[in-house]
C-alpha positions, 0 to 999 in steps of 0.5 A, a space after each residue: 675244806 676240800 676234805 669235807 665233800 669227801 667225808 660227806 660222800 663217804 657218810 652218804 655211801 655208808 648210809 646207803 649201804 646200811 639202808 639197802 638190805 641184802 635181798 633175794 637173788 643176791 649172793 649171800 655176803 660171807 662172814 666170820 663171827 664168833 659164836 656164843 662159845 667164842 668159836 669162829 663161824 663162817 657162812 662159807 663153811 656151810 656151802 652146799 646146805 640150806 642156811 637160815 639167818 635169824 637176827 635177834 635181840 632178847 629185849 625186843 617184844 617182837 622177838 619175845 613173841 616168837 620165842 614165848 609162843 615157841 614159834 621160833 624154837 619149833 622152826 629151828 627144830 623142824 628145819 634142823 631135822 631136815 639138815 638146814 643150818 639155822 644161825 641166830 645172829 645178835 648184832 646189838 653193838 657192844 656199846 648198847 645197853 641191850 648187848 648180851 654176852 655169849 653166856 647171857 644169850 645161851 641162858 636166854 635161848 636155853 630157857 626158851 627151848 631154842 635149837 639153832 645150830 649156833 648163836 652168833 655174837 656180832 658185837 661190832 655189828 659188822 655182819 648185821 651191816 653187811 646184810 643191812 639187817 633192819 629189824 629183830 627178827 629179820 630173816 634170810 634163807 640161803 640156798 646151797 649155792 650161797 644165794 639168798 632165796 628169801 629175805 624179810 619178815 618171818 611172817 605176815 602178822 606184824 604184831 607182838 601177840 604170841 597167839 598170832 603165830 598160829 594163824 600167820 603165813 610163815 614166809 620162812 617155812 614157805 620159802 624153805 619148802 619151795 626152795 628145797 623142792 626145787 621150786 622158785 620161792 613165791 614170795 622172795 622178798 618182804 618188808 621185815 618188822 620188829 625192833 630196830 637193830 641196835 647198831 
């Protein structure tokens, strides 16, 4: 019987850890995740560069909004050209019916004109849980020192309508423009919107 309180405490601690997403002002948790080709990718490999982490799930209508409108691929191309490392993370657990293999993710991204540095297959959801990524999409901007300077939604139009991307304030673009100019990010944390990550 004495083990029950310990197990309860551990369960609550895990739940609290998942509930509290990584936020601006914190050091970005390091990780090592295989990309869609099976190669290990470590966040620490890109220290000294700006990095964007984009949580994704092709089955999510909110993700589809940003890819069908070409909004996400355009951002990837825009910032990739400025030497920003864009990493797309799929933390859908292997046990989920929505899990996608590396080949499936590559095919979907290619069909949508994506241009990220790598697509990461976080099949055990470990990296998603480190960041407590809540939704797809959920965005993080990391500076060259390895600190999170923006965390949250991609923009301020919390809808699945592709046309809304044209009039939205894109928080990721704003954060990158400000941070790369050496300015503090005006809106460092927002509440992400989208589908829940399928842990």
